[in-house]
C-alpha positions in Angstrom: 88.0 88.1 71.6 90.8 88.8 74.0 90.7 87.3 77.4 90.5 89.9 80.2 93.4 88.0 81.9 95.7 88.3 78.8 97.6 91.1 80.4 98.0 90.1 84.0 100.8 91.8 85.8 102.7 88.8 87.2 103.9 89.5 90.7 104.0 85.8 91.7 107.0 84.9 93.9 107.4 88.4 95.3 107.1 89.0 99.0 105.8 92.1 100.9 106.3 95.0 100.2 107.3 94.3 96.5 103.8 93.5 95.2 102.4 96.9 96.5 105.5 98.8 95.4 105.5 97.4 91.9 101.7 97.8 91.6 101.9 101.5 92.6 104.6 102.1 90.0 102.6 100.3 87.3 99.4 102.2 88.2 101.3 105.6 88.2 102.0 105.1 84.5 98.4 104.4 83.6 95.6 106.7 82.8 92.6 107.3 85.1 89.9 104.6 84.4 92.4 102.1 83.0 92.2 98.6 84.6 95.0 96.4 85.8 95.0 92.7 86.7 97.6 91.5 89.2 98.6 87.9 90.1 100.3 87.4 93.4 101.4 84.5 95.6 102.2 86.4 98.8 99.4 85.7 101.3 99.7 89.2 102.7 98.9 90.7 99.3 95.2 90.2 100.1 95.5 92.8 102.8 98.2 95.0 101.3 96.7 95.4 97.8 93.2 96.3 99.2 94.9 98.8 101.6 96.9 100.3 98.8 93.7 100.8 96.7 91.9 102.5 99.6 95.0 104.7 100.4 95.5 105.7 96.7 91.8 106.0 95.8 91.8 103.1 93.2 88.8 100.9 92.9 89.4 97.2 93.7 87.0 95.6 91.4 87.7 92.0 92.5 90.0 89.9 94.6 89.8 86.2 93.8 91.7 83.3 95.3 93.6 81.2 92.7 95.4 77.8 93.0 98.7 79.6 93.9 97.6 82.9 95.4 95.3 85.8 94.4 94.2 87.7 91.4 93.2 91.3 91.7 91.4 93.6 89.3 92.0 97.3 89.9 90.6 100.4 88.2 93.0 103.4 88.4 91.6 106.5 90.0 
């Protein structure tokens, strides 16, 4: 069985606004209902990613603190 974290989009080391810009671009190439995992280290990503999801209509399924930052699980609208 494949781990749900196997295909995490690694945005660690990027500072605002790059995590949001790269996430938007990645999501734009996905089909409605597909899910994306993001890994970030920018402390502002907690605010920015959730705001992007609200703005764009995506569902933020989870936002979890990790040892180095945050991991987000998003379902594309």
